[in-house]
C-alpha positions as CSV (number, residue, x, y, z in Angstrom):
1,M,-43.8,-71.1,-47.3
2,Q,-46.6,-68.9,-49.3
3,S,-47.6,-71.2,-51.5
4,F,-48.3,-73.2,-48.8
5,E,-50.4,-70.4,-47.4
6,I,-52.6,-70.5,-50.3
7,I,-53.2,-73.8,-50.3
8,R,-54.7,-73.5,-46.7
9,R,-56.9,-70.9,-47.7
10,K,-58.6,-72.2,-50.6
11,I,-59.2,-75.8,-48.5
12,I,-60.4,-73.6,-46.2
13,T,-62.5,-72.2,-47.8
14,E,-63.7,-75.3,-49.8
15,Q,-64.8,-76.6,-46.8
16,K,-67.2,-73.4,-45.6
17,T,-68.6,-73.5,-48.8
18,A,-69.2,-77.1,-48.4
19,L,-70.9,-77.1,-45.1
20,L,-72.6,-74.1,-46.2
21,R,-74.6,-76.3,-48.8
22,A,-75.1,-79.0,-46.8
23,L,-77.3,-76.2,-44.5
24,V,-79.3,-74.9,-46.9
25,I,-80.1,-78.7,-48.7
26,A,-81.0,-79.9,-45.0
27,T,-83.0,-76.6,-44.4
28,A,-84.3,-77.1,-47.9
29,V,-85.1,-80.5,-47.0
30,L,-86.9,-79.7,-43.3
31,G,-88.9,-76.9,-44.9
32,G,-90.8,-78.8,-47.7
33,A,-91.4,-81.5,-45.4
34,G,-92.9,-79.2,-43.0
35,I,-95.4,-77.6,-45.7
36,G,-96.2,-81.4,-46.4
37,L,-97.0,-82.0,-42.9
38,L,-99.0,-78.6,-42.9
39,W,-100.9,-80.1,-46.7
40,G,-101.2,-83.6,-45.6
41,D,-102.3,-85.6,-43.1
42,A,-99.5,-87.6,-41.1
43,S,-101.2,-90.6,-40.0
44,S,-101.7,-91.5,-44.0
45,F,-99.7,-93.6,-46.4
46,H,-100.5,-90.7,-49.0
47,G,-99.2,-88.0,-46.3
48,L,-96.4,-89.3,-45.4
49,V,-95.5,-89.9,-49.1
50,R,-96.6,-85.7,-50.1
51,I,-94.3,-85.1,-46.9
52,G,-91.3,-87.2,-48.2
53,A,-92.2,-86.2,-51.8
54,L,-92.0,-82.0,-51.1
55,G,-88.7,-82.8,-48.8
56,S,-87.0,-84.5,-51.7
57,L,-88.2,-81.9,-54.0
58,A,-87.2,-79.2,-51.9
59,G,-83.6,-80.8,-51.2
60,S,-83.6,-81.7,-55.5
61,V,-83.9,-77.3,-55.9
62,A,-81.6,-76.7,-53.1
63,L,-78.9,-79.1,-54.3
64,L,-79.3,-77.3,-58.5
65,L,-79.3,-74.3,-56.9
66,T,-76.2,-74.6,-54.7
67,H,-74.2,-76.3,-57.3
68,P,-71.0,-74.7,-58.2
69,K,-70.7,-72.9,-61.5
70,T,-68.8,-75.0,-63.8
71,S,-66.6,-73.2,-66.7
């Protein structure tokens, strides 16, 4: 019975970590897109590309920073 509790706690911890990681990545993407909106003109094609690129770049950096370390 004790091993079941240990496994349950580990699963809950992993779910919380995954949720936090997803929130960090989503925040970074929205922040990057927000910077793109402030920087560029959203009414032009190049402005939209810049917004998407900055959002994607910010999301990629957040993904790398939140990646679990492997040993």
